[in-house]
Steps between C-alpha positions, in 0.01 A plus 500: 500500500610704799365239746661223298836671522468542876408131535808395300726722713358346820554147367858578401567657841364194678716264291803720566435490876484122493826471310668746737376303803625162387702383206315291248178687572426327834328735743652559843287418802442835670397329826807276530755562776799297620443341841791559734587265785774505761625291789419782745464576777867435566776622726760749379766229530327297228461514121182654356390302193262652244315303232225575251232305315187557296659629177635261237765547232680769701800646322624748760453589866539841666479501881503812717485535877605698807829683532545524124487122446487377139547161337449338161518144633202267470508404870727740689642431847587777743757413767460659845215738412455801727245470773161651414180453298542513122316471170676384182379573145552298185450581132530213250511514123391198300643367173184636337583851612241532777596672824341415835567642846419390854596565862563267793313491826682676784804290598614520860869472587555466874812481712708181475311169520567132443219276626508183286135546410375459857186673620510752785612366839602161368827312537643173380781270603528285190407139574448569870207734569279772348395776738234771511516783755218701658709736714812710435662701779813710540714529814818679595771266624819578688674632190280398206138516384300179460197442276319176582225335293306233689191279489526390863680177413770614262703818457748669276713773654701752298750699703619836366778732623416791731201567719263629231284317242701408189550750220423408142780309330673166455660337805769232484455207738740452791489191717716604796338608827701821526346844447396551139686757291313732266357323194481156667224294661448165674230237433352233727207268425322287761236236436339337805626153403866585442795678653561853373613540140779749446659631181836424353743790484483682164207286390302783343327830564188643662304765311317783676251718314296779662189653341243715682615381844474134394827307519552191284781269611585219261770249417538208262723190470676573829674198653379387846627218719398342831661268754207262441536484123781367283605758243380840383152587377388794289280756673282787378252745653293809426401690813276808503533724807368835619735638770 
């Protein structure tokens, strides 16, 4: 009788555990974890988007992250995240009462970027030419600093104020040939078959990000024009440079 009583107690405890794990008696899957995805790596001028999958019938979400971050949204978005490398955690609770937790891979947030999905050392003048570069050099000019990406036949030159390589940040575009004030830059593109392409005034921005002595210079949807072409074209580039 003693063994029978112990057996009954064990059975009742097992049934109780199942009911506590999921309403209706459905057992929770102890190996299940939400899968977290993001749009990283991104620049700190962008919006970090977090999503999850892998768990169905989710009733609530509890996100945690760096710098005291919390959210109960299903797919939270974080505007202008701080630069760094971060991990976000998520705990979900299902309608059946099961709770599952997971963590993201490390998400890298760099300095400001905006590269229109281009690979490293690529540029595009929409409808005119696509360019790839195999050499990037920096030179001090009379009053400014010039970074030039070239493949021997075509070049893009970004001119920054001062006589030192550009600091990390966002630079507004200025077309005039006068000395550049702080926070401004000048763009020129040259393909072997056309006259130089220059930018319209106030046509956009150039983004400079620096990480471990590697400088990324990028821009997107900047307006260029040329004396040999009727109208403006949209230009983009992503240039990787080690000063």
